[in-house]
N, C-alpha and C positions, 0 to 999 in steps of 0.2 A: 217636304222640300222648301216650302215657304218659309217654316221655321228655320231651317238652315240658311237659307237666302238672307233671313233677317238678321240671323247673328253675324253672317260675314259682313254684312252692312253697318253692323255697330263696333265702332272702335273699341278696340282691347282695353280694360281699364288703365294701365300704365300709361297709354298714348292719351288716353283723356284726362288723367290725372296732369300729365306734362303740359296739355294744351291749356288746361284751367288755371296752373300754376304760370305759365308763360302769360296769359291775359292778365293776370293779377300783377305781376311785374313790369309790365308793359304799363298799366293803369297807374302804378304808384310813381312810375318813371315819368308818366305826363303830367302826374301832380306836381313833383320836384320841378319838371320843366317848367310849369304855369308859375310856379312860386319865383323861380328864379328871373322869368320875365316879368313879371308883376313888379317884382322890388326893383328892377333894373330900370323899369320905365317910371316908378313913381321917384326914385333918386339914382339917376344915372350918373350923378357925379360924388355919390358915396358910396354905392352900393356895387354897381358894376365898375369897379377899380380893380387893377391887380392887386394892390395893396390889400384891400379889403377881402378879395377871394382868396388871396393865400393866407390870410388870418383865418379865414373861415375853415378852409382844408387843416391848418394846423391844428385848431381848436378841436376838429372832429376825429383827429388821427387817433388819440389814445382810446377814446370811445368805439373807435373802429376796430381795434384789436381785441377789446372786450367782446364787442358784439359778435366778430368773426367765431371767435371760441365757442360763444353762447349758440352759434348757429347749430354747429355740431351736437353740441348736448340737446338741443330742443328736438332737433331731427330725430335723436334716439327716444324720443318722449319723457325726457327728463329735464330738469331746471337747475340752474346754478345761481343760488343767491349770494353765494360768499366772493364773488369777483371783486366787488370793491372793497371787501376786507382784505382779501388777498394782496391786492395792486397795493392797500396802506402797508400791509405787514412786509411785504416784499423791497418797498422803498426805504422802511425803516431798518432792516437787517442790511441791505445794501449801503444805506448811510453810514450804518455803524461800521461795517467792516472797513470802508473807506477810509473813515476818520482812523481806525486802528493801523491803518497801512499807509498813514501819510495824506493820501487824498487828493495830491496833486498830478503824480504821475500817473502817466498812461497806465503802467502795470495796475495802479491802485485801482483807476476808473473801471479797467476792464474787468478786475476781480469783483467789482461791485455789481458790474451787469452779470456776470455770473452767478452771484449769489443771488440777484434778485430773481433769475431765471430758474436757479434750481430750488429756490423757495418756493416760487410758485408752482414748479412741478411737483414739489412735496405735497402741498395742500391740495392740488387738483387729485394726485394719486389716491391720497386719504379718500377724498370723495368718492372717486371710483370704486375704491375698495371696499366701502361702506354700502355704496348703493348695489354693486354687482354680488360681491359675496356676502354681505351681511343682509341684503335684502329689504334695506331700511328705504323708504320713501324719499327719491332725492330732495323734495321739498323740505323734508325735516332735516337731512343730513346737512345740504348747505346753509340752511338757516343756523343750524349749530357751529358749524366751521366759520360763518360770518361772524357769530359772536365770539368764537375763540381767537380768530385772526385779529380783530379790533381790539379784542381784550388784551392779546399779547403785546400789538405794536404800543398801546397804552401803558402797558407796564415797562416798556423798554424806554420809552421816550418821558414817563412820568405826566403824560397829558401835555406836553409841550413840544410844538413842532421842532425838528430837527432841519437843521440848515445844510444842503448839498455842497459839496466843494465848487468852489467858484470855475475852477477848470471845467468841470461839468456844465454849470449853467452857462457859461461863456461860450464854451465849445459846441458840444452837441445842441445845446439848448437854443443856438442863436445861428449855427453854421447854415449856410445854404449851399444845395447845389443845383446849377443851372436855375437860381431864381427861387427856387422852391425850398422850404425849410427841411433840414435831414431828416426830422422826425416823422414829417409826411410821407418821406421817401420810403424810410423804412416800413412805416405802417402798410402803404400801399403796395410794397414788393410782398411782403410775408402774406397780406390780404389776397394779393394774384395768384400766389403759389397755393396758397389752401382752397381758393375757389376753382382751381384746377384740379387740386387731388380731389375733392369732393365731387366734381362732376367726371372725371376722368379715370381716377383712379381706383385699385381694388380697396382700399382703405376707404373711399368715400362710398362705393358701395355697401361694403359691410355697415356702415354708420345708417346708410338707409334701410337696409335690410332690419337691422335690430329694431329700428324705430318702426317699420312697417307691420311686421309680425314677428316678435322675439321667437316664438316656438318655432314656426317655420324656417328662420333663420339658422336656428340651432340644427335643423333636419337637415338643411344644405349645406352644413359643414363648417357655419361661421362660429367661430368662437366667442359669444357674445359677451360674456363676461370679461373676458380680455379685452374685448373692443370696448365696452363700457369705460374702464378702467384708462385706455388708452386716450378716450376722447375727453374724458373729466381732467386727465393729466394733460392735454392739448389747452383746454380752457385755462388751467391755473397756471401753465407756462404763460400764456398769452398775457394773463393777469399780471404775473411777475413781471414782463416785459414792459408792459405798460406801466409798472410803477416807477420803474428805471427811467422811463422815458419821460413820465410825469416830474420826476425829481430834475432833470435835465430842463424841461420846460418852464419850471416853474420856481426851482431852486429851493423849494421847501417841501417836507414829507406830507403834508396837507392832510394829518390824521383825521381831521373832522370835514376835509372837503370833499370825501367821496361817498357820502351815506347813501345817494341815490345814483350812483353808477349803476347798479345792478339793475335797476328799474330802466333805467334808460337803456341798457342794453337790452333787456328782453323788450320793452317797446318797439325798438328799432328793427329787431329781428322779426317779430311779427308783424309789423307795418310791412316789412319786407317781403311777407307772404311765406314764410316758414309757420308750418302748422306747429300749434302747442299739442296736437294728438300725436306726433311724429311721422316720419317717414315723408315729409315733404317739407322742400325749402332749398334755398341757393344763396350762395355767398353775393351774387350779383343783386339779388333783390334786399339782402343785409344793406350792402353800401348804400343803395337809394334810403331804407329807412334810417341810416344813421343820419343822412345828409338833410333828410326832410326837416328834423328840430333843429337842427344847427341853421340852417337857412331862415326857419322861422325867429329864431331867436335873434339873429344878426340882423335880419330886417325890420322886425319890430323895435331893436333899438335904435337904429338908424332913422325909422319914422317918429321915434318918441312915443310909441305904443307900450303900455304898461306890460311888462315881461310876463305878466299872470297870464296875459291873453294866448301865450305860445303853449301853457300848460293846457287851457281850455281845448285849443285846435288840435293839438297832439293827442289826448283823451280823446276826441271825437273820431280823429283818425284811426285811433288804436281800435276803438270800439267797431268801427267799419270795417278793418281789416279781419277782425275776428268773426265779425258775421258774415263776410265773404268768405272765409276759410270754412265756417261751418256749411254754408251753401254748397260750397265745391266738394266738401265730403258728402253731402246729401245726393248730389249730383253724380259721383263717383260711385256710390252705393246701389243708385237705381238706374 
């Protein structure tokens, strides 16, 4: 009887896991709030301005798309190193198509967007098929497709950046809605929808199940292999869209400018509380994880601090986040 009473008093593992994850999201949320307050106090006339904060949001929008897709992948206990290369390749193919179709008309710009998204989807689906059906570790698969996509972009461009159509750069790249850049709105809406899908929909539940215990998920009726293909396809699709938005924002393909995007996305996801071991994570945490490095970089620039310190601080926060993840797993298992 005593043992039964003790068992009733102990929270079930899913509930305990949810409580620990919530605690970590709250912790990193407080870290972000502390950074915002600190920089606002130190430089109220430079940091805490609508112009600067809108620039900060715009700068983080593209990385947010990559990190949202990466959240799904890491929850399945996988990894996707190819997102930076897919972003570049999608931007290059979109620019090529837009140049071939006139470049300035609305139809041409729309065709470029569709090309970028479908290109990203193709790369993501390839990753998913090789991981799910080829049984090749995701680290190896996506490292390979990273090289393939970047190499393909260099072959198409000859190593020289291509310029986006002026209508795209001056339109979507600069247009605002309610004072906020349209790129930021697009990223925010997609992130919010995928956050709800992950938390509330069957697709999200199957994603968690695939990362928590793949064999148990199969026995409960989840088509794990198909789910993995869908998840990697989603990550690739978001990387393709990010490539198009990058074109709009910066006006060039930036072939050599996205070499660390994959690492930044992974860092943001892990800082946001998603477990590298799979089965745990939220899009809300990822959003916070994206903005911590962005705020640090912006604040250090305004303060005149060497930007290298941002890498030091983000590295320390990343190590702390992984340590907390391991502590959380030990607490859950006991």
